[in-house]
N, C-alpha and C positions, 0 to 999 in steps of 0.2 A: 835337734827340739825334738819329744817327741807327744803330736800335738789331739791325732788323729780318734780319742776317744772326749772332745769335745765339740761337739755344733752348734753354735752360735747363734745357728737360728732355729736350734731350742734349748739351750740350756744357758739361762742368765750369768751364769755367775761359773768358778777357778779359781782353783788354788794351787799352786804351782809346788810339788811334791821333788825335794832331787832324791831321795836316790833313784826314783823314772828321771831324772832331770828331762820332768815335761810337767801338762796342766795335765789334773784330775775335776771335773764335772765335780758343783756340788747342786747337789738332788733336795736334801734337807734342805733348804732357805729358812731361815731364821724367819718368821711370820712377819715380825714388828713392820706397822704399820705406823705414817704419820701425824695420824689423831689421836692415836696413845701416847706422843711424846707430851708429858707438863715441864711446861716452867721452861724451855725453849726455846719460847715462839720468835725471838733475837732471830739467834741460830739459825733456824729454820729455814724466815724472809728468806737470810743472803747465803746458804746452801743454796733454798731453791733459785734460787735467781745465779747466778753463776752455774751451775746445772743445767739450769734451760736455756739458757746461752751455749755452750755447748754443743749439746745435739742439736742449736740451730745452727752448728758449725760460725757463730761470734765470738770475737776475744772472750776470751775463756781463763780463771785461775786454776794452777795445783793449789790445795786446797789443806790447810794447818787448821786439827779440833784440838786449843791443846786448854790442862786448865783444871783438877780437881777431878778424883779420881769417884767414878761411879756417874757423875755429870747429864750420865748420857748421848758419849762423844761417838762409840764406836756404833749404840742403837740409831744412833742420825743418818751414820754412815749405809749400817745398815736400809734405814726408815726409807733414803734416797733409792739404791735397788728399786726397791718394789716400792717408791712410787712410779721409776721413771720405764720398767726396766720394758713397760708395752710400745716403748718411745720408741728407743733403739739399746737403752741403754747398755752394759753389761760393767759388770767386773769382775778384777782380781786378784784374790788375795797371797800377796806378797812377803812370809813372813823376813824380819831383820835382819837374822843373821846366808837368807837366799837370796836379798838382795846383789853379793854377786850375776850372780844370774839376769840380771834386771835388761839391761842390754837382749841382752837374747832373743827374752820375753817381748819388751817394747820392739823387738823387727817383726816378730811372727805374726803383730792387729797393726803394718801400715799402708795394708793392702786390703784389708778385711774394712766391709762400709757399715759398718757397728761403731760406736765410737763407746769406750774404754778408761773405767777409772779402776789405777792399777790400788788397790786400799794393800795400808802396813799400817796396819794395830800393835799401839802403846811403840811406840816409836822413841829412839835410845840412839845413846854414840857413848862410849867413855871408852878415855882418854887409852889415844892409841891403841883403838879401832882403822879400819882403812875402809870398809863396808858404802858409806855415804859418798864416796867417788864415785861409784857405778848410780847412787841417788839422783848427783848433781847434775850430772850429763845428761838423764832420762829429762831430770826437770825443764834448763835451760840447754841442753845439751854440748855439740864440740865444739868440730871442726862440720861435719854437722846435725844436724837440723833436729830437733823432737815433733815426732811425727804430731800433727795437728788431729791425731781421732783420738789420743789417748790423754789422760790427765791420773795427777796422782794425789791421791784422796788420805792421807797424816792423822791418826791419834797421838797424845801426847800428853805426861806427863810435865815435860817440860818446857817450858816455852822457848825458847832453842836446842832443842836434842842434846844437846851433848851438857854435863857437870860445868859450872860456871864455880869455880875452886878463887880463891883472895889473894892467890899471891902470881894470877891472871889481871891482877886487876890494880897491886901494887907494883906490876913490871909495867902498866900504861906510863906515858910523862906526857908533861907540853910540852910544847918545842912553837916558840911563834905568838905567841897564846891560844894556840888551837889542842885541844888535847886527845893527841896519838896513841889509842886504842890501841895494846898488847899484841899481839900475835897471835895467841892461843882466842883472846875476845874473835879476832874478824875469820877465826877458824872461824870459829861459834854462829858467830852473827849470820856469819855469811854462806850460814843453809840453808839457817828459819829462812834466811830474807828471801831464797827461792822457790817462798809461795807468797806470791801474790794475794791470797784473801787468807786470815789468821783470826782464826773467832774461840775465846776464852770461855772456858767454864767454869761456877764455880759451886761451891755447894749451895745447896733449897737456902729461903730462908721460912722457918718455920710459917706459916704457909700455903706458899709455893710445894712445901712437902706435903704440907696436909689435903693437899688440891691432888697432889699424886698418888696419895695415901684413896680417896675420895669416891675416886676415878678407878679403882681397882675395886670397893667397894660397892660398889650401884647398886644396893638391895636395901643396907643396911639402913637400919631409922632409926634408933641409938648414936649418933654421931657421938658426942662427947665420949662415952664409953672411946667410940673406936680412933680418938678422935687420943684421948686419955694413951693409955698401948700403944697406939702407932709413937710417941712420942717413945713412949716409956724404949722398945727398938731400936730407933732412931739413938738415944745414947748410949745403953749396950754395943750396938754395933760406932756408935764416935765420929757420927755423920749423920745428917741426912740427904739424901738422896736420889735421883731415882731408883736406882740399884735399892736400895734401905727399902724403898714403898717396897719395889718388886719382893724382895725376902720375904720383909711383911707379912706379907701376901699370901705366899705360896705357905709361913708356915702357920698362918692362921683363917686359910680360907675357910668361909665354913663353919666358924666359932663364932661372927653374930649374927643377929638377929636386928 
């Protein structure tokens, strides 16, 4: 692996590029800040505690942030890097299709003095895909334990990361009064179970969505008109979320007094 272009004393993050079989430093980080996030305080507190324990060398978990689209899962992980980068946190983004290289990436990190989060965004697997096997080995190790300075933070729309089919449930059976799940269900759950911290995200209720809008339009005096247009925009987008509030801001910033 040729990661000579990455200087971890200077670079907070890198991304794995398959064509060069190496890491490329990320120079333009998403600047999202911790205090910009709205409506996910519970998830923030849990991820902050886990990350702070990880940085302090205390027991900590891999984290799975799952739930509805646009509700702040990816933004929370990016804000975590921006918040803790000066304390030694580093992040490597790995696409799902590149997880087969994950053990090689991790091997290069174990002797580094920094604490690394492997960031997998929008993670899910279809039936028959095998990339999750490399992820399993990094999450819990095989014969060799995973490095203590590496954790995986992943986001997904699926709680179990893998598709769930009705036929899988039909293959479950009861033996001796105990429910024995089908092998397919066991496989689905076993991957997600390796994430000790699982945080759920749901569409915003109306008041939280409007709080997010207000935070983006702090100088608007006519809140009733702003809220009316914001709700119409959310209806047209099919849901209320932090992403919807951001998109509303990008489209209508400067249009309200």
